[in-house]
N, C-alpha and C positions, 0 to 999 in steps of 0.2 A: 500235949505239953510241948512248948517250944523250947528246945534245948540248944538251938543253934545261935552262936554269937556273931556269925558272919553273914548269914543269909537274910537279905532284906529285899522287899519288893515295895518300893514307895508308891503312894497313891497315884502319883503322876504316871509312873510306869504301868501300873494296873490299868489306868484309863487308856493309855496308848495301846497296850496289848489287847484290851477288849475292843477298842475302836478298830484295830487292825482286822480282827475277826469279823466284825460287822461289815467293814468295807469289803473284805474278801467275799463274804456271802452275797453282798450287793452286786458285785461284778459277776459272780457266778450265776445269780438269778437273771442277769441280762444275757449271759453267754448261753445258758442251757436251751432256751427256746430257739436259738439259731440252729440247733441240731435238727429241728423239725421244720425249718423253712422250706427245704426241698422235699417234695413228697417222696415217700419210699417207692422204689421201683421193684416190681415183682421179680423174684429170682428167675422165673422162666423167661423173662424178657431181657433183663440186664445181666443175669448171672451173678453168682456169689462173689466173684473176684472183682467186679467193677462197681456194683451198687449204684447209688444215685449220684450222678455227676453234679458237681457244684462249682461255681466260679471261685477263682483264687481270692477275690476280695472278701467273699463270705468266709472262707477258711481262715484267712489271715486275721480278719476281725475277730472271729471266734477264738483264735489262738492268742491274740493280744489280751482279750478279756480274761482268758484262762490264766495268762501270766500274771495279770493284776490280782486276780482272785487268789491264786495260790501263793503269791508273794505276801499278801495280807495275812493269810492263814499261817504261813511260815513264821512271820513275826509273832503272831499269837502263840504258836507252839513253843517258841523259845522262852516264854514266860511261865509255862506250866510248872516247871520245877520250882521256881521261886515262889509261885502262888501257894504251892503245897508246903514247901519247907518253912516259909515264914509262919504259917499256921501251926505246924507240928513237924519238927525236923525228923521225927521217927519215920515219917512216910515220904521223906525227900527222894529216896530211891524210886518209889513208884511214880513220883512226879517227873523224875529224870527219864524213866522208861517211857512214860506217856509223851513227854516232849520230844524225845529222840525218835520214837516211832512216827509221831506226827510230822516232824521235819523230814524224815526219810520218805514218807508218803508224798509230801509236796514236791520233793526233788525228783522222785520217780515220775510223778505226773507231769511236772514241768518238762522232763526229758521226753516223755511220750508226746506231749503237745508240740514241743519244739521240732521233733522229727516229722510230725504231720505238717506243720507249717513250712518247714524246709523243703519237704517233698513237693508241696504246692508251688513254691517259688521255682524249683528246678524243673518241674514238668510243664511242658507247653500246653498240653490239652487239659481239660477239666478232669478232675478225679473225685473219688469218694475216699478221703483219707482214712476213714474208719475201716475200709476194706483193703486199700492198696498198701498202706503202711503197716507192717506187722508189729504193731505196738500193743496188741490185744492183752497180753499178760501184764504189761506195765500198768495200764490204767484199769485192768481187770483184776486178776487173782492177786498179783503182788500188792496192789492198792488195797484190796479187801483185807489181806493179812495185816498190813501195816495199820489200817484203820481199826481192825479188831484188837490189836495189841494196845493201841492208843486208848480205845474206849474201855478196855478191861482195866488198865492201870489207872487211868484218870477217874473212872467211876468208882473204883475201890478206894482210891485216895480221898475223893470227895466224901464218900459215905463214912469213912473212918475219921476224917478231920472236921467235917461240917464246915469247910471253908466256903462252900457254896450251898444253896438249898438242897435238901435231900433229893428232890425230884430231878436235879441235874445228874446226880450219881446214878439213880435208877434208870433214867432215860439213856445214860451212857451204856448201861448194861443191855438195854434194848438195841442200841446201835451195835454192840458187840455181837448179839445173836444174829442180827440182820447181816452183818458183814461176813460172819462165819458161814452162814447159810448160802452166801453168794459165791464162795470160793469154788465149789464144784462146777460153776458155769464154765470154767476153763475147758471142760470136756464136751461142751455143747456147740462147738463150731464157731465160725467167725462171721456169720450173717448178722450184721448190725441192725437189720430190719426186724429181727426177731426179738421178743421181749427178753428171753433168757438165752444168752450166748456169751462167749468170752468177751465180746464187745457189744452186747445187746443194748438196745435203747432203754430197757428196763433195768437190767443188772448193773449198768454203768451210769448212763446219763440220769435216769430217774432216781435210783436209790442212793447213789453217791451224791447226787444233787441234794437230796433230802438230808443227807448227813452233813453236807456243807451248810445248809440252812440251819440245822441244829447247832452247828459250831458257831454260827453267827448269833443265834439266840443266847448261847452260853457266853459269848463275848459281851453281849449287852448286859448280862447279869454281872459279869466281872467288872464292867464299867461302873455300874450303879451300886454295887454292894460295897459298903465301907470296909476298911481294913479292920480285922478282928484278930488280935493277937491273944494267944492263950499263955498266961504267965507260967 
């Protein structure tokens, strides 16, 4: 039941929010393969601290794509509260929690990527920013926690209000389980060549990348689904 007299989310705003998520996922899908352009260097050869050295142009291109991706997703996250509240104001708080956690995640990740890019600009020699820059917990455990909170609140609100198809809500619960399971990787070191590590290519690049792809699909659903108000 929609008891709110002030919360509105016009169709045009819905489309822009959904499109922002789609564009964010698009840029992320271009960015993520760039993490695997430079072959992994064996720890016995390069050491854990240095990793696979890469040119500044590659790092900064990856950083720019990440900025674009996260900005698009940030715009989408600001609309979650309105999406839920317009359908049923009783669940507006859950929409606010989801949107706030989502925005917090994008800002944390933007900070981490900015530090990596800035280090590449400042350092004359080639570096592996996933090893040299200690941002492991920013895009690792902290991001996993924020994404878990977002998925829990968003999934619950969707299932209760039916503002989006039920599979969106249940898949959000799957994202919740995945992100919670990844939090303990903070205890597994910082060798980014390993699948499971605080900055591992599996626990961060792969699984967070899949989460971003899922957000893009949700954005597409938001774009295409007509407004449905419950009297």
